C-alpha positions in Angstrom: 40.1 128.0 97.9 43.7 128.2 96.6 45.8 131.1 97.3 45.3 133.9 94.6 47.8 133.9 91.7 49.1 137.5 91.4 50.9 138.8 88.2 52.9 142.0 88.8 53.9 144.7 86.2 56.5 146.9 88.0 59.5 149.2 87.5 61.5 151.8 89.4 61.6 152.4 93.1 57.9 152.0 93.7 57.8 148.8 91.7 60.7 147.4 93.6 59.3 148.4 97.1 55.8 147.0 96.4 57.0 143.9 95.0 59.4 143.4 97.9 56.4 143.9 100.2 54.2 141.3 98.4 57.1 138.8 98.7 57.6 139.6 102.4 53.9 138.7 102.9 54.2 135.4 101.1 51.8 136.5 98.2 52.0 134.0 95.4 53.5 136.2 92.5 53.1 133.9 89.5 55.1 136.2 87.1 56.5 139.7 86.8 56.6 142.0 83.8 59.2 144.8 83.8 61.4 146.9 81.6 64.9 146.7 80.3 66.9 149.6 81.7 67.2 152.3 79.1 70.8 153.0 77.9 72.1 156.3 79.4 69.4 156.4 82.0 70.6 157.1 85.5 69.6 154.1 87.5 68.8 155.6 90.9 66.4 152.7 91.8 66.9 149.0 92.6 66.1 146.4 89.9 62.7 144.8 89.8 64.1 142.2 87.5 66.8 141.2 89.9 64.5 141.0 92.8 62.0 138.8 90.9 64.7 136.5 89.7 66.2 136.2 93.1 62.8 134.7 94.3 62.5 132.4 91.2 59.6 134.5 89.7 59.4 134.2 85.8 60.4 137.7 84.4 59.2 139.1 81.1 61.1 142.1 79.7 59.5 144.7 77.3 56.7 142.4 76.4 54.1 143.1 73.5 51.2 143.4 75.9 48.7 143.2 73.0 49.6 139.6 72.9 48.3 138.5 76.2 49.0 134.7 75.7 51.8 134.5 78.2 49.8 136.6 80.8 46.7 134.4 80.3 48.9 131.1 80.6 49.6 132.1 84.2 45.9 132.1 85.1 46.2 135.4 87.2 43.5 136.0 89.8 44.8 139.5 90.5 47.0 141.9 88.5 49.0 144.6 90.1 50.8 147.4 88.4 53.5 149.6 90.2 55.1 152.2 88.1 55.0 150.0 85.0 55.5 152.4 82.0 52.9 151.0 79.6 49.2 150.8 79.7 47.7 147.4 80.0 45.3 146.7 77.1 41.7 145.7 77.6 42.3 142.0 77.0 44.9 141.9 79.8 42.7 143.8 82.2 39.8 141.4 81.6 41.9 138.3 82.7 41.9 138.4 86.5 38.7 137.6 88.6 39.8 139.7 91.4 40.6 142.7 89.3 43.5 144.8 88.0 44.9 147.6 90.1 47.6 150.4 89.7 49.7 152.4 92.1 50.2 156.0 90.9 52.4 158.6 92.4 49.9 161.5 93.1 46.7 162.2 94.8 44.4 161.3 91.9 42.6 162.8 90.1 45.3 165.4 90.2 48.5 164.7 88.3 47.4 161.9 86.0 50.1 160.8 83.5 53.9 160.7 83.5 56.3 162.1 86.1 53.7 163.1 88.6 56.2 163.9 91.4 58.4 166.0 89.2 55.4 167.9 88.0 54.1 168.5 91.5 57.4 169.9 92.7 57.9 172.0 89.5 54.4 173.5 90.1 55.0 174.4 93.7 52.6 172.1 95.3 52.7 171.5 99.1 51.7 167.9 99.0 51.2 164.9 96.8 51.0 161.2 97.7 50.2 157.6 96.3 47.0 156.4 95.0 45.9 152.8 94.4 43.2 152.7 91.8 41.3 150.3 89.4 43.0 150.0 86.0 41.0 151.0 82.9 42.1 151.4 79.4 42.3 155.2 80.1 45.6 156.1 82.1 45.0 156.8 85.9 41.2 157.3 85.4 39.9 154.2 87.3 38.0 154.2 90.6 40.2 155.0 93.6 40.8 152.2 96.2 43.0 154.2 98.6 45.5 157.1 99.0 48.3 158.3 101.3 49.4 161.9 101.2 52.9 163.1 101.9 54.3 166.7 102.3 56.3 168.8 99.9 58.5 171.4 101.5 59.6 174.6 99.8 63.2 173.3 99.3 62.5 169.6 98.8 63.8 168.1 95.7 61.8 165.7 93.6 64.0 162.8 94.8 63.1 163.4 98.4 59.5 163.6 97.6 59.8 160.5 95.4 61.1 158.6 98.4 58.2 159.6 100.5 55.7 158.7 97.8 57.6 155.2 97.4 57.0 154.7 101.2 53.4 155.9 101.0 52.7 153.4 98.2 53.8 150.5 100.5 51.6 151.9 103.2 48.6 151.9 100.9 49.5 148.4 99.6 49.8 147.1 103.0 46.5 148.5 104.1 44.6 147.1 101.2 46.3 143.8 100.5 43.9 141.6 102.3 41.0 143.2 100.6 42.7 142.9 97.2 43.3 139.3 97.7 39.7 138.7 98.8 38.2 140.8 96.0 36.6 143.1 98.4 38.7 146.4 97.9 36.7 149.6 98.3 36.1 151.8 95.2 35.0 155.3 94.7 34.8 157.1 91.3 37.3 160.0 90.6 35.9 163.4 90.1 36.8 164.1 86.4 36.2 167.8 86.8 39.2 167.9 89.1 41.4 165.8 87.0 44.7 167.3 85.7 47.0 165.4 83.3 50.7 165.9 82.6 52.9 164.4 79.9 56.5 162.9 79.9 59.4 165.1 80.7 62.6 165.3 78.7 66.0 166.7 79.4 65.3 169.7 77.2 62.3 170.5 79.3 64.8 171.7 82.0 65.9 174.7 80.1 65.1 178.2 81.4 66.2 181.8 81.2 66.4 184.3 84.0 63.5 186.3 82.9 61.2 183.9 84.8 60.4 184.6 88.6 62.9 183.4 91.2 60.4 180.9 92.8 59.5 179.4 89.5 63.2 178.9 88.6 63.8 177.3 92.1 60.9 175.0 91.6 62.2 173.9 88.3 65.7 173.3 89.7 64.5 171.2 92.6 62.1 169.2 90.3 64.9 168.2 87.9 68.0 168.0 89.9 69.7 164.7 90.6 69.1 162.0 89.7 67.3 163.7 86.8 69.1 165.5 84.0 69.2 169.0 85.8 68.0 172.5 84.9 69.9 174.2 82.2 70.5 177.9 81.3 73.5 180.4 80.9 75.6 182.1 83.6 77.0 185.1 81.7 78.3 183.6 78.5 78.6 180.1 79.9 76.1 177.2 79.4 75.5 175.8 82.9 73.5 173.3 84.9 71.9 174.6 88.1 71.7 171.8 90.7 70.5 173.7 93.9 69.2 177.2 94.6 67.6 179.2 97.3 65.0 182.0 97.0 66.3 185.0 98.9 63.2 187.3 98.7 65.6 190.2 98.3 65.1 192.8 95.7 67.5 193.3 92.9 67.0 197.1 92.8 66.4 196.9 89.1 69.3 194.7 88.0 68.6 193.0 84.6 67.6 189.5 84.6 70.7 187.2 84.5 72.9 189.8 86.3 75.4 187.9 88.5 76.2 189.2 92.1 79.0 187.8 94.2 79.1 189.2 97.7 80.1 187.7 101.1 80.8 184.4 99.4 77.3 184.3 98.0 76.5 183.9 94.3 73.2 185.4 93.3 71.4 185.9 90.0 68.8 188.5 89.2 65.4 187.0 88.0 62.6 188.5 86.1 60.4 189.3 89.0 63.1 191.6 90.6 64.4 189.1 93.1 67.8 187.5 93.6 68.1 183.7 93.4 71.1 182.3 95.3 73.1 179.6 93.4 74.1 176.9 96.0 75.3 174.3 93.5 75.9 174.6 89.8 78.1 173.4 87.0 79.6 175.1 84.0 79.4 173.0 80.8 82.5 170.7 80.8 83.3 171.5 84.4 82.8 169.8 87.7 80.0 170.7 90.1 80.8 173.6 92.4 79.2 175.5 95.3 78.3 179.2 94.5 81.3 180.8 96.0 83.7 178.6 94.2 81.8 179.0 90.8 81.8 182.7 91.3 85.7 182.7 91.4 85.7 181.1 88.1 83.3 183.5 86.6 85.1 186.6 87.5 85.1 189.4 86.1 81.5 188.6 85.1 80.3 188.8 88.8 80.0 192.0 90.6 80.9 192.3 94.3 78.2 194.6 95.3 74.6 195.1 94.7 
């Protein structure tokens, strides 16, 4: 039997890493669908388009997937989706004899939907992972083929966790590729009762005020720090981006939320749960990023020098 013809839908770091793995194993990738990079978006990941074109693979950008003629013309035996941003319609899912499968950046059925790593960090999870599942018309709801878990430390940024998820995705793909190509990939239904779904995050979703608990603010900061747009608030009267923080566990002794304290070269802000949150890296609007001590010097006399 001829080797299976695989059509790939891919974007971002997971898309690039998984496509690269397929090519390293000599898989016949007959075509690649990907996205045009959005204007103004921070491109922290390598280009799927460039990788495919370097290997002579036909590339389709921002295609209307409801018109499946171009996909059908490739006579795909297998469809694989890796962080592609659009749902594949039923007519496309029905094309390949070996099935259609997607790689998702969580341990399904938890964190279905968009930005799963950012949401997991923001909500203080201690682990997440990558899941290969059967594609259905409903997002991230198909039978699970395989999963690989990764840890989330209390100070890990979403970028650090995303790198682990990317590597976990390749591990899962490597483990299941022979079965995918033979049409024998295992399947187990998701437990719908345990499913959670989250939506797309936008820059405005990074806004917060200091009445929130310190740990919740810390989780937001590390979920949206570089390469994402960052957490936004006010330091005194100044609009500011908060890029890195540390939970101190120390009592503010009644200081009002938003109170700034600068002592022993440490800048801290009082939070709504009565704890100080240390500012390790931040940026006043229109200024460069600074560490907490340097920033405090610019904020004087707003900062107090004692508790």
